[in-house]
N, C-alpha and C positions, 0 to 999 in steps of 0.2 A: 509675400510678408508674412510668412509661417507664424511670425509671434503676436502679432497686430493684435488679435481679438482678444488674447489673452495679457498684453499688455494695458490693452484699454479696460477689459475687466477689472485689472487691478487697480488702473486708477480712479476708475469708479467707485469702489469701495474699499479701500484700503486707507484712505486719508493722507497726509505727507509720505506715511511709509509705502503707502500703496503706490503713489507716485512716484517716488524715487527707484523702487523694482521694476514697475512700468517701463520709466525711461532706460533703466539698462538694458530691458529686453529688448527695446525699439534699437538702443545704442546697438546692440550684438547684430542686430539683425542685416545680413549680408545685400538681401533684397534691398531695404532702403537705402543701404550703402549704393549699389545700383541706381537707384531712383534717383538720390541728390546727385551722381556723376553723369547719368544722363542728360537731365535738367542743366547742370551746369553743361555741360557741351553744347548741349541745345543753344544755349543761351550765350556765345561765344562771347560776347563784348561785355559781360560781365565778369570775366575770370581776371580781370586787372582790379575789380574792388571785390572780389567774392569768392572764396575757394569753395570747394564742394565740401567741404568739410564744415564751414560755417553755414552752407545750406542746410543740410545735415541737421547739426543741431537748431537752425531757427526754424527750421518742419518739425522738429520734435518738440521744441516749448510751443509752438503754436497749437500743433497737437494737445499738448497738457492743456494749455490756456482754454480751447475748446472742449475740452471734456471737461474740465472745472466747471465751466459756465453753463455745462447742461446740453452741451451739443456734442455732436462728433460723429461717428460711422455707426450708423444702427448693422447694415447688413455688408457692404463694400467697402472695408477697410483699404485693402491695396488703392482704390479709386480717391478715396476721400484723402489720401496722402498724397498721391500725385497730382490731385490738384490744388493742395496747400503748397507742394514744392513750384508749382507751375505759379499760380499766384506770388510767390514771393520773387521770382524769377521777372515778372511782369511788373511789379511794383519798381524793382530795381533799375529795370530798363525804361519805365516811365522816368524815374527823377534823372536818370542819367540824360535822356531825351531832352528833358526842362532845362538842365543846366547847359546842353547844346544850344539854345533856343535864349537861354540867358545871354550866352555869349555874343549871337549875333542880333540882339536888339542891344546890346551894348555898342557894340561897333558901330551901329546906324546912329544913335545916340551920339555916341561920341562927335562923329563928322555933322551935327546936326547945330545950326548956329544958335537955335532958340533950347540947347543943352543944357543939364545941371549939372551935367558929367566934367569933373575937376580933370584936365589933362594932365596934370602936376601929380596926382593921386595914381592915375594910370601907369604914367611912367615910371612912379616909386615900384610899384609893382610889377612893373615889366624889368626892372631893374636888380628886383630881388631874385626873379629868375635866372638872370645873368644868361652867361653865355650863346650859344645859337638860336635859343627860344625867344630869348629877347630882343634879337636881330630879326628873325624871323617875323615874330608876331607884329612888331612896329612897322616894319616893310609891309607885310600882307595886310593888315587891318586898322593901322593908326596912321600912315603915313598918307598925305595928299598928294597927288592919288596914289591910292593903292596899288602896288607891284602885285598882279598875280601872275603872272608869267615864271615861271617854274623853273625855266632855263636860265632867268636874271636873276632869279632869288637864287639860284645855286653858283650862280659866277660870283655875287655878292656875298654868301657867306664863304666861299671859296676863297675869295679876295682877305677876309679876314682868319684865315687861316682854317678853317673848318673844313673836311672832306666832306662834300655832299654831291650827290648827282643830282641831275633834274628829276630823275624815275624816282628819288627817294623823298624829296620834297614833301609830297602829301603825306606819307607817314610821318615824317616829321614833325609837319605843321600839327595832326592830329594828336601827337605827344603831346607839344609844348602847349596846345589849347587845354589837353586834361591838366597838365601842371599848373597852368593859370586859372582852371577852375577850380582846382583845390585851394589853390594859392588864397582866393577870397574866400573860399570856406562855403560856396552854395550863397553867399550873401554879396551881390554886386553893390549894395545899398550903401557900402562905406568909400563907393566911388563918385559918389554924388555931393551936391552943395545940401545944406541941411538946410 
């Protein structure tokens, strides 16, 4: 990262104008672009929620925050920026995994007799998804007993007019779970009694 030290020195010395000049230098640095692309490719599951450009901008903003608070790299600028980039990716990955766990807990609670999950609210959220996602999630997670056989699931979906092969059920299931989580907005508490 050729302009890194110069950019950080401008940020440390020049006030708001120096920060703007430093950010411009970093945005023009092709090595920083390569670093953002590298980490974006390394954390492939993030590609649905974060572009490499977003990762680049967030990395620069975090670096500016670090420099303004008196921290920041003294010697190894490239390593420092790579650590920031990696940390951002790890934060997004952990959040994504947390959302997966929320879905699993929700399903277990839905089937528990002492649960406070409101089935009608779950059905309403599934209806908002509509189409094959509504059918697939209902059968796989919320029916008693759940249908876990991919051939049976594909058969049900094909019977409803959707063309689904048994081998594509797992990827469809993953997409539908992601849509359901997005619909909940990371807050499943709206599905519970108050």
